[in-house]
C-alpha positions in Angstrom: 11.3 -17.0 4.1 9.5 -13.7 4.2 8.1 -11.1 6.6 4.7 -9.4 6.6 4.6 -5.7 7.6 1.6 -3.9 9.0 0.9 -0.7 10.9 -2.2 -0.1 13.1 -3.4 3.1 14.7 -6.2 4.1 17.1 -8.9 4.6 14.5 -8.9 1.1 13.2 -11.9 -1.1 13.8 -11.4 -4.4 15.7 -13.5 -6.4 13.2 -11.4 -5.2 10.3 -8.2 -6.0 12.2 -9.4 -9.5 12.9 -10.3 -10.1 9.2 -6.9 -8.8 8.1 -4.9 -11.0 10.5 -7.1 -14.0 9.8 -6.3 -13.7 6.1 -2.6 -13.6 6.8 -2.6 -16.7 9.0 -4.8 -18.7 6.6 -2.5 -18.4 3.6 -1.4 -21.4 1.5 2.1 -20.2 2.2 2.7 -18.9 5.7 5.1 -16.1 6.5 8.2 -16.5 8.7 7.2 -13.5 10.8 4.5 -10.9 11.0 5.7 -7.4 12.1 2.8 -5.3 13.5 3.7 -1.7 14.3 1.4 -0.1 17.0 1.5 3.5 15.7 0.8 5.3 19.0 -1.6 4.4 21.8 -4.5 2.2 20.8 -7.9 1.5 22.3 -8.4 -1.2 24.8 -10.4 -3.2 22.3 -7.6 -3.1 19.7 -5.0 -4.1 22.3 -7.2 -7.0 23.4 -7.4 -8.3 19.8 -3.6 -7.9 19.3 -2.9 -9.7 22.5 -5.2 -12.5 21.6 -3.4 -13.1 18.2 0.0 -12.7 19.8 -0.7 -15.6 22.2 -2.2 -17.7 19.3 0.6 -16.9 16.8 4.1 -16.6 18.2 5.4 -15.3 14.8 3.4 -12.1 15.4 5.9 -9.5 16.7 4.8 -6.2 18.1 6.6 -2.9 17.6 5.0 -0.2 19.9 5.6 3.5 19.2 5.0 5.9 22.1 3.1 8.4 19.9 1.5 8.4 16.4 4.2 8.9 13.8 2.2 8.5 10.6 2.3 5.7 8.1 5.6 6.4 6.5 7.6 6.6 9.7 5.7 3.7 11.3 6.5 1.4 8.3 10.2 2.5 8.3 10.4 1.6 11.9 8.7 -1.8 11.3 11.0 -2.5 8.3 14.0 -2.3 10.6 12.6 -5.3 12.5 11.9 -7.4 9.5 14.5 -10.1 9.5 13.7 -11.4 6.0 14.9 -10.0 2.7 11.4 -10.4 1.2 8.7 -8.3 2.9 4.9 -8.3 2.1 2.9 -5.2 3.0 -0.7 -5.5 4.3 -3.1 -2.9 5.7 -5.1 -3.7 8.8 -8.4 -3.3 7.2 -7.9 -5.3 4.0 -8.2 -9.0 3.3 -5.6 -11.1 1.5 -6.8 -13.8 -0.8 -5.5 -17.3 0.3 -2.9 -17.8 -2.4 -1.5 -14.2 -2.3 1.9 -15.0 -0.7 2.4 -18.2 -2.7 1.8 -16.4 -6.0 4.2 -13.6 -5.2 7.0 -15.8 -3.8 6.9 -17.8 -7.0 7.6 -14.7 -9.0 10.7 -13.9 -6.9 11.9 -17.5 -7.1 11.6 -17.6 -10.9 12.8 -14.0 -11.6 15.6 -13.2 -9.1 16.2 -9.8 -10.7 12.8 -8.5 -9.8 12.7 -6.2 -6.7 9.0 -5.4 -6.4 6.0 -7.6 -7.1 2.5 -6.1 -7.0 -0.9 -7.3 -8.1 -4.4 -6.2 -8.8 -6.9 -5.6 -6.0 -10.7 -6.0 -5.8 -12.3 -3.0 -4.1 -15.4 -3.8 -2.1 -18.0 -2.0 0.0 -19.4 -3.7 3.1 -18.6 -7.3 2.2 -16.0 -8.9 -0.1 -18.9 -10.4 -1.9 -19.8 -6.8 -3.0 -17.0 -6.0 -5.5 -17.5 -2.5 -7.0 -14.3 -2.3 -9.0 -10.9 -3.9 -9.7 -7.8 -1.8 -9.7 -5.7 -3.2 -12.6 -2.2 -2.0 -13.3 0.4 -2.7 -16.0 2.2 -6.0 -15.8 5.7 -5.4 -17.1 8.5 -3.1 -15.9 8.6 -0.8 -19.0 4.9 -0.2 -18.9 4.9 0.3 -15.1 7.7 2.9 -15.5 5.6 4.8 -18.1 2.4 4.5 -16.0 4.1 5.9 -13.0 4.5 9.3 -14.7 0.7 9.6 -14.5 -0.5 7.5 -11.6 0.7 5.3 -8.8 2.0 2.1 -10.4 1.7 -0.3 -7.5 -1.2 -1.2 -5.2 0.5 -0.7 -1.9 -1.6 -3.0 0.3 -0.7 -6.0 -1.8 2.9 -5.3 -2.6 5.9 -7.6 -1.8 9.4 -6.2 -2.1 13.1 -6.8 -1.4 14.0 -5.0 1.8 17.5 -4.2 0.5 16.1 -2.5 -2.6 13.7 -0.3 -0.5 16.6 0.7 1.8 18.8 1.5 -1.1 16.3 4.0 -2.4 16.0 5.7 1.0 13.1 3.7 2.6 9.7 5.1 3.3 9.8 8.9 3.8 7.4 11.2 5.5 5.1 12.5 2.7 1.5 12.2 4.0 -0.8 10.4 1.6 2.0 9.8 -0.9 4.5 7.7 1.1 4.1 4.7 -1.2 4.0 6.5 -4.6 7.1 8.5 -3.5 8.9 5.3 -2.6 8.1 3.6 -6.0 9.4 6.6 -7.9 12.7 6.7 -6.0 13.1 2.9 -6.5 12.4 3.2 -10.2 14.9 6.0 -10.5 17.4 3.8 -8.6 17.1 1.0 -11.0 14.8 -1.4 -9.1 12.8 -3.8 -11.3 9.0 -4.0 -11.0 6.3 -6.5 -11.9 2.5 -6.7 -11.3 0.8 -10.0 -11.3 -2.3 -9.6 -13.6 -4.6 -11.1 -11.1 -6.4 -9.8 -8.0 -4.8 -11.1 -4.8 -6.5 -8.9 -2.2 -9.8 -7.5 -1.2 -9.5 -3.7 -0.6 -12.0 -2.1 1.8 -13.7 0.8 0.1 -15.7 3.5 1.9 -17.3 6.9 1.3 -14.9 8.4 3.7 -12.1 7.7 1.3 -13.5 10.2 -1.1 -13.5 12.9 1.6 -9.9 12.2 2.4 -8.9 12.4 -1.2 -10.6 15.8 -1.8 -10.3 19.4 -0.6 -7.7 22.1 -0.7 -5.2 20.5 1.6 -5.1 17.3 -0.4 -4.7 19.3 -3.6 -1.8 21.3 -2.1 0.0 18.1 -1.0 -0.5 16.6 -4.4 0.9 19.7 -6.1 4.0 19.4 -3.8 4.4 15.8 -4.8 4.1 16.5 -8.5 6.6 19.3 -8.2 9.0 16.9 -6.6 8.6 14.5 -9.5 9.3 17.4 -12.0 12.3 18.7 -10.1 13.8 15.2 -10.0 13.3 15.1 -13.8 11.1 12.0 -13.6 8.3 13.9 -15.5 8.5 16.6 -18.1 7.0 20.1 -17.7 4.1 19.0 -20.0 3.4 16.0 -17.8 3.6 18.1 -14.7 1.0 20.6 -16.0 -1.3 17.8 -17.2 -1.1 15.9 -13.9 -1.6 19.0 -11.7 -4.6 20.3 -13.8 -6.4 17.0 -14.0 -5.9 16.2 -10.3 -6.8 19.7 -9.1 -10.2 19.5 -10.8 -10.8 16.0 -9.2 -9.9 17.2 -5.7 -12.2 20.2 -5.9 -15.2 18.2 -7.1 -18.0 17.4 -4.6 -17.6 14.0 -3.0 -20.4 12.3 -4.9 -19.0 13.5 -8.3 -15.5 12.4 -7.3 -16.9 9.0 -6.4 -18.4 8.7 -9.8 -15.2 9.7 -11.5 -13.2 7.2 -9.4 -15.5 4.2 -10.0 -16.6 4.8 -13.6 -13.6 6.5 -15.2 -10.4 5.6 -13.3 -11.4 2.0 -12.9 -12.8 1.5 -16.3 
């Protein structure tokens, strides 16, 4: 038994939402329930798609929010409505591979002390047939812990976790653009055990707009705040803090096309 947790907001495209939901309902192992948070008012087109799938799949449960809360708060609200201990995250513009849930549930069944199971993701542009990179992450807990000092150690759109372990670490908190990274750090510091399946289990939708969102002065300031939080919590050293901030600041100030090259050719190599 497991839940799937998603959050959709007004700027999502109906085609992407359909592809995401189809990938959930065509798994080799189906979920017990699918919790979809409507993060604020949506377009008529999005509401029509959601209504269509609600009628077709009774396990789809809707959690409407009166106004947009942001991803962290929306997921926290949705988590309250997840009735299962195991919860799989999905984004409403990504596509899960057919065996994703089956592969992750098997890890939990065979390793009951593990709290978080991630995986690799294939990043694509336009069509899943056009894979431009694969985001690979360390497999075992010790390597994941070390990696987390430099970069986010879990691919959020493909993660499955124990609800109780997330709640014990304080749940999702409002930290724009870093809600998931912040959660993983708090869980690691709280003693949660992590594992990444060394296999891609999801198609992640890649777009040029992503580079715009991940650049600029505002993003750099938010990232500085996050790194400062890691240092103050003693998760990273002063040397690691200086290195992380310096490297990231340069990246955020680069023009979009150069940041794109850095992301595709260096960070994914």
